[in-house]
LOTORTI-902788 format. One record per residue: chain; x, y, z of N, C-alpha, C in turn. Coordinates in steps of 0.05 Angstrom, whole numbers. Atoms other than C-alpha are relative to their C-alpha. Last residue first. Example, Ala and Ser with C-alpha at 12.3 -4.5 7.8 and 13.67 -1.06 7.14 Angstrom:
REM LOTORTI-902788
<chain A&n_X -16&n_Y -24&n_Z -1&ca_X 273&ca_Y -21&ca_Z 143&c_X -15&c_Y 22&c_Z 14>
<chain A&n_X 18&n_Y -24&n_Z 0&ca_X 246&ca_Y -90&ca_Z 156&c_X 18&c_Y 24&c_Z 0>
REM end
This chain:
REM LOTORTI-902788
<chain A&n_X 21&n_Y -5&n_Z 21&ca_X -550&ca_Y 17&ca_Z -187&c_X -15&c_Y -24&c_Z -8>
<chain A&n_X 25&n_Y -6&n_Z -13&ca_X -514&ca_Y 2&ca_Z -121&c_X -23&c_Y 4&c_Z -20>
<chain A&n_X 11&n_Y 25&n_Z -10&ca_X -457&ca_Y -33&ca_Z -158&c_X -27&c_Y 5&c_Z 13>
<chain A&n_X 9&n_Y 17&n_Z 22&ca_X -443&ca_Y 29&ca_Z -199&c_X -13&c_Y -25&c_Z 10>
<chain A&n_X 24&n_Y -13&n_Z 11&ca_X -440&ca_Y 74&ca_Z -138&c_X -11&c_Y -17&c_Z -22>
<chain A&n_X 21&n_Y 5&n_Z -19&ca_X -390&ca_Y 27&ca_Z -104&c_X -27&c_Y 11&c_Z -10>
<chain A&n_X 7&n_Y 29&n_Z 2&ca_X -346&ca_Y 28&ca_Z -166&c_X -23&c_Y -6&c_Z 19>
<chain A&n_X 14&n_Y 2&n_Z 26&ca_X -346&ca_Y 105&ca_Z -166&c_X -10&c_Y -29&c_Z -3>
<chain A&n_X 27&n_Y -12&n_Z -4&ca_X -329&ca_Y 105&ca_Z -91&c_X -16&c_Y -1&c_Z -26>
<chain A&n_X 17&n_Y 18&n_Z -16&ca_X -273&ca_Y 55&ca_Z -103&c_X -28&c_Y 12&c_Z 4>
<chain A&n_X 6&n_Y 24&n_Z 17&ca_X -242&ca_Y 96&ca_Z -159&c_X -19&c_Y -18&c_Z 15>
<chain A&n_X 19&n_Y -9&n_Z 20&ca_X -245&ca_Y 160&ca_Z -117&c_X -9&c_Y -24&c_Z -17>
<chain A&n_X 26&n_Y -5&n_Z -13&ca_X -213&ca_Y 124&ca_Z -58&c_X -21&c_Y 10&c_Z -20>
<chain A&n_X 12&n_Y 26&n_Z -6&ca_X -158&ca_Y 96&ca_Z -103&c_X -28&c_Y 4&c_Z 13>
<chain A&n_X 10&n_Y 12&n_Z 25&ca_X -144&ca_Y 165&ca_Z -132&c_X -14&c_Y -27&c_Z 5>
<chain A&n_X 24&n_Y -16&n_Z 8&ca_X -138&ca_Y 195&ca_Z -62&c_X -12&c_Y -12&c_Z -25>
<chain A&n_X 22&n_Y 8&n_Z -18&ca_X -91&ca_Y 138&ca_Z -41&c_X -26&c_Y 15&c_Z -7>
<chain A&n_X 8&n_Y 27&n_Z 9&ca_X -47&ca_Y 152&ca_Z -102&c_X -24&c_Y -10&c_Z 17>
<chain A&n_X 14&n_Y -2&n_Z 26&ca_X -44&ca_Y 226&ca_Z -86&c_X -11&c_Y -26&c_Z -9>
<chain A&n_X 26&n_Y -13&n_Z -5&ca_X -27&ca_Y 213&ca_Z -13&c_X -16&c_Y 3&c_Z -25>
<chain A&n_X 17&n_Y 19&n_Z -13&ca_X 28&ca_Y 163&ca_Z -32&c_X -28&c_Y 12&c_Z 5>
<chain A&n_X 8&n_Y 21&n_Z 19&ca_X 59&ca_Y 210&ca_Z -82&c_X -20&c_Y -20&c_Z 12>
<chain A&n_X 19&n_Y -13&n_Z 19&ca_X 60&ca_Y 267&ca_Z -32&c_X -10&c_Y -20&c_Z -20>
<chain A&n_X 26&n_Y -5&n_Z -13&ca_X 90&ca_Y 221&ca_Z 23&c_X -20&c_Y 13&c_Z -20>
<chain A&n_X -2&n_Y -23&n_Z -18&ca_X 146&ca_Y 193&ca_Z -20&c_X -28&c_Y 7&c_Z 9>
<chain A&n_X 13&n_Y -25&n_Z 9&ca_X 134&ca_Y 123&ca_Z -44&c_X 7&c_Y 23&c_Z 18>
<chain A&n_X 4&n_Y -19&n_Z -22&ca_X 179&ca_Y 62&ca_Z -35&c_X -11&c_Y 25&c_Z -12>
<chain A&n_X -12&n_Y -26&n_Z 3&ca_X 169&ca_Y 11&ca_Z -91&c_X -6&c_Y 16&c_Z 25>
<chain A&n_X -15&n_Y -2&n_Z 25&ca_X 152&ca_Y -62&ca_Z -101&c_X 13&c_Y 27&c_Z -4>
<chain A&n_X -4&n_Y -28&n_Z 5&ca_X 128&ca_Y -80&ca_Z -30&c_X 18&c_Y 2&c_Z -25>
<chain A&n_X -27&n_Y -11&n_Z -2&ca_X 109&ca_Y -153&ca_Z -37&c_X -1&c_Y 30&c_Z -4>
<chain A&n_X -12&n_Y 7&n_Z -26&ca_X 45&ca_Y -193&ca_Z -24&c_X 28&c_Y 11&c_Z 3>
<chain A&n_X -3&n_Y 29&n_Z -4&ca_X 21&ca_Y -193&ca_Z -96&c_X 16&c_Y -7&c_Z 24>
<chain A&n_X 12&n_Y 16&n_Z 21&ca_X 31&ca_Y -118&ca_Z -106&c_X 7&c_Y -29&c_Z 6>
<chain A&n_X 1&n_Y 29&n_Z -5&ca_X 45&ca_Y -66&ca_Z -52&c_X -14&c_Y -14&c_Z -23>
<chain A&n_X 20&n_Y 10&n_Z 19&ca_X 68&ca_Y 6&ca_Z -64&c_X 1&c_Y -30&c_Z 1>
<chain A&n_X -9&n_Y 17&n_Z 21&ca_X 104&ca_Y 30&ca_Z -2&c_X -23&c_Y -7&c_Z -19>
<chain A&n_X 21&n_Y 12&n_Z 18&ca_X 94&ca_Y 86&ca_Z 47&c_X 13&c_Y -16&c_Z -22>
<chain A&n_X -4&n_Y -2&n_Z 29&ca_X 144&ca_Y 99&ca_Z 103&c_X -24&c_Y -12&c_Z -15>
<chain A&n_X 8&n_Y -27&n_Z 8&ca_X 118&ca_Y 106&ca_Z 174&c_X 4&c_Y 6&c_Z -30>
<chain A&n_X 28&n_Y -6&n_Z -7&ca_X 156&ca_Y 46&ca_Z 200&c_X -7&c_Y 29&c_Z -6>
<chain A&n_X 5&n_Y 1&n_Z -29&ca_X 222&ca_Y 40&ca_Z 164&c_X -29&c_Y 6&c_Z 5>
<chain A&n_X 26&n_Y -13&n_Z -8&ca_X 247&ca_Y 28&ca_Z 94&c_X -2&c_Y -3&c_Z 30>
<chain A&n_X 5&n_Y -5&n_Z -28&ca_X 316&ca_Y 12&ca_Z 65&c_X -27&c_Y 14&c_Z 4>
<chain A&n_X -23&n_Y -6&n_Z -17&ca_X 314&ca_Y -14&ca_Z -6&c_X -8&c_Y 4&c_Z 29>
<chain A&n_X -4&n_Y -28&n_Z -6&ca_X 255&ca_Y -47&ca_Z -40&c_X 25&c_Y 4&c_Z 17>
<chain A&n_X -3&n_Y -15&n_Z 25&ca_X 246&ca_Y -114&ca_Z -75&c_X 5&c_Y 30&c_Z 4>
<chain A&n_X -23&n_Y 10&n_Z 16&ca_X 256&ca_Y -162&ca_Z -16&c_X 6&c_Y 18&c_Z -24>
<chain A&n_X -15&n_Y -24&n_Z 7&ca_X 209&ca_Y -123&ca_Z 30&c_X 24&c_Y -6&c_Z -18>
<chain A&n_X -28&n_Y 2&n_Z 3&ca_X 157&ca_Y -177&ca_Z 35&c_X 13&c_Y 26&c_Z -8>
<chain A&n_X -10&n_Y -2&n_Z 27&ca_X 88&ca_Y -162&ca_Z 60&c_X 30&c_Y -2&c_Z 0>
<chain A&n_X -29&n_Y 2&n_Z 2&ca_X 49&ca_Y -180&ca_Z 123&c_X 9&c_Y 0&c_Z -29>
<chain A&n_X -10&n_Y 25&n_Z 12&ca_X -22&ca_Y -156&ca_Z 129&c_X 31&c_Y 1&c_Z -2>
<chain A&n_X -29&n_Y 2&n_Z -2&ca_X -63&ca_Y -106&ca_Z 168&c_X 8&c_Y -26&c_Z -13>
<chain A&n_X -9&n_Y 28&n_Z -2&ca_X -134&ca_Y -89&ca_Z 146&c_X 31&c_Y 0&c_Z 1>
<chain A&n_X 6&n_Y 11&n_Z -27&ca_X -166&ca_Y -21&ca_Z 161&c_X 10&c_Y -28&c_Z 4>
<chain A&n_X 29&n_Y 5&n_Z -2&ca_X -169&ca_Y -4&ca_Z 86&c_X -7&c_Y -12&c_Z 27>
<chain A&n_X 15&n_Y -14&n_Z 21&ca_X -94&ca_Y -11&ca_Z 82&c_X -30&c_Y -8&c_Z 3>
<chain A&n_X 28&n_Y -2&n_Z -5&ca_X -45&ca_Y -28&ca_Z 137&c_X -13&c_Y 15&c_Z -23>
<chain A&n_X 12&n_Y -24&n_Z 11&ca_X 25&ca_Y -54&ca_Z 128&c_X -29&c_Y 1&c_Z 7>
<chain A&n_X 29&n_Y -1&n_Z -3&ca_X 65&ca_Y -103&ca_Z 169&c_X -10&c_Y 26&c_Z -11>
<chain A&n_X 12&n_Y -22&n_Z -13&ca_X 136&ca_Y -113&ca_Z 144&c_X -30&c_Y -5&c_Z 3>
<chain A&n_X 29&n_Y 1&n_Z -2&ca_X 182&ca_Y -169&ca_Z 124&c_X -11&c_Y 23&c_Z 16>
<chain A&n_X 13&n_Y 4&n_Z 26&ca_X 254&ca_Y -170&ca_Z 98&c_X -31&c_Y -3&c_Z 1>
<chain A&n_X -14&n_Y -9&n_Z 24&ca_X 284&ca_Y -176&ca_Z 168&c_X -15&c_Y -8&c_Z -25>
<chain A&n_X -23&n_Y 17&n_Z 6&ca_X 232&ca_Y -188&ca_Z 222&c_X 13&c_Y 10&c_Z -26>
<chain A&n_X -5&n_Y 20&n_Z -22&ca_X 177&ca_Y -150&ca_Z 258&c_X 24&c_Y -18&c_Z -5>
<chain A&n_X -18&n_Y 19&n_Z 14&ca_X 180&ca_Y -88&ca_Z 213&c_X 8&c_Y -21&c_Z 21>
<chain A&n_X -23&n_Y 11&n_Z -15&ca_X 122&ca_Y -45&ca_Z 236&c_X 16&c_Y -19&c_Z -17>
<chain A&n_X 7&n_Y -3&n_Z -28&ca_X 64&ca_Y -2&ca_Z 211&c_X 23&c_Y -9&c_Z 17>
<chain A&n_X -12&n_Y 22&n_Z -16&ca_X 89&ca_Y 8&ca_Z 140&c_X -6&c_Y 6&c_Z 29>
<chain A&n_X -22&n_Y -7&n_Z -19&ca_X 41&ca_Y 54&ca_Z 104&c_X 11&c_Y -25&c_Z 14>
<chain A&n_X 5&n_Y 7&n_Z -28&ca_X 3&ca_Y 29&ca_Z 43&c_X 23&c_Y 9&c_Z 18>
<chain A&n_X -17&n_Y -15&n_Z -18&ca_X -4&ca_Y 45&ca_Z -31&c_X -8&c_Y -6&c_Z 29>
<chain A&n_X 15&n_Y -14&n_Z -21&ca_X -37&ca_Y -11&ca_Z -70&c_X 20&c_Y 15&c_Z 18>
<chain A&n_X -16&n_Y -4&n_Z -25&ca_X -5&ca_Y -33&ca_Z -135&c_X -16&c_Y 16&c_Z 19>
<chain A&n_X 9&n_Y -21&n_Z -18&ca_X -48&ca_Y -60&ca_Z -191&c_X 18&c_Y 0&c_Z 24>
<chain A&n_X -5&n_Y 6&n_Z -29&ca_X -20&ca_Y -100&ca_Z -249&c_X -9&c_Y 24&c_Z 16>
<chain A&n_X -5&n_Y -24&n_Z -16&ca_X -49&ca_Y -98&ca_Z -319&c_X 5&c_Y -9&c_Z 29>
REM end
């Protein structure tokens, strides 16, 4: 199973590379697999590469699901 993390593009400092932010952490990801994107767009990130551009509604729903999953996992670890 592969996991993709939704993240907004913060900046595009060089061709084919972007800075995204997720969970308060910024990281550089490759844009080689997606079409035109710009800062403010959301992408699905896997293994250091943006693999799909997401529309805002899809990104928000995916982020909400991730947050729910992480809160459930955190509850299990506390038990």
